[in-house]
FITORVEX-640101 format. One record per residue (C-alpha): y, x, z; residue in one letter. Coordinates in steps of 0.02 Angstrom, whole numbers, plus 32768, in hexadecimal, padded with zeros to 4 digits. Layout:
<pts>
YXZA
...
</pts>
This chain:
<pts>
64CCF57B7BD5M
6534F4E77C17A
65D6F5027C73E
65DAF4CB7D27T
6667F4537D4FP
66F8F49B7DB1K
66FEF45E7E64R
67BAF4607E75H
6841F48D7DFBD
68D9F4C67E61F
694DF4C67DCAQ
6926F40F7DA2T
6942F3E07E58S
69ECF4357E5AA
6A1EF3E07DB7D
69EEF3377DFEL
6A57F3527E99E
6AEFF3807E2FR
6ADEF2DF7DCEV
6AD0F2727E69T
6B63F2CB7EBBD
6BCCF2A57E22Y
6BAAF1E97E29A
6BFBF1C47ED0E
6C2AF1117EF9E
6CE0F0E27F09K
6D17F08A7FA6E
6D56EFDA7F8FI
6E0BEFCB7FC2N
6E0EEF38803BT
6EC2EF098014S
6E96EEF77F5BD
6E04EE8A7F8AL
6E70EE1F7FFCE
6EF2EE0C7F72N
6E6EEDD67EF5A
6E25ED587F70L
6ED0ED0E7F96S
6EF3ECFB7EDBL
6E4EECA07EC2V
6E6CEC307F59E
6F1CEC097F1DG
6EDDEBDA7E70K
6E54EB6D7EBDY
6ED4EB167F2BS
6F46EAF47E97E
6EB8EAAC7E30E
6E7FEA407EC2K
6F30E9FE7EDDA
6F44E9D87E23A
6E9EE97C7E20K
6ECFE9167EB9L
6F76E8EA7E6AQ
6F1EE8B47DC9R
6EA6E8447E2CE
6F3AE7F37E85K
6F8FE7D17DDEE
6EF1E7847D96L
6ED9E7177E31A
6F86E6CA7E13R
6F58E68D7D64V
6F37E5D37D60V
6E9DE5A07CFCI
6E55E4F57CD4K
6DA8E4C17D0BK
6D88E4747C60E
6DADE51B7C0BD
6D35E5767C7EV
6CAFE4F37C5DD
6CC9E5027BA1L
6CB6E5C07BA3I
6C1DE5B87C14V
6BC8E5397BA2E
6BF8E5867AFBE
6BE2E63E7B24M
6B54E6297BA2E
6BA2E6A17C1EI
6BB2E6937CDCP
6C42E62C7D20R
6C8FE6C47D77V
6C95E7237CD1A
6CE3E68D7C79A
6D68E67C7D00E
6D8EE7367CF9R
6DA1E7337C3BR
6E13E69C7C44L
6E7FE6EF7CC8R
6E89E78F7C61E
6ECDE7267BD0H
6F47E6C67C3EK
6EE3E6247C33G
6EE1E61F7B74D
6E34E5DD7B4BV
6E3EE60B7A92V
6E6BE6C17AB6E
6DE2E6CA7B39A
6D60E6867AC0L
6D98E6FD7A36V
6D8CE7927AACS
6CDBE75E7ADCL
6CA4E7557A27T
6CEAE80079F8N
</pts>
């Protein structure tokens, strides 16, 4: 004769409630969250300022049109990329070409 399934097992239900009561969520401390956000924002601001400073420094570098043309023709890259690479290497066309080949 087959056993009939139990309709409700009170012991299992009580065990389940004990487990869920044990796993309570912790509240997030808002001051910790604010501190973390301010640290991230500060780091972002520093990186943005450093990037802006680097762009200003690169803009001051004088490059020759002939050097840009040479890099564009030889390396088959866009003019903007050639200018950027030249500026990064302080206008030295040889260093710029070497960096593009490596």
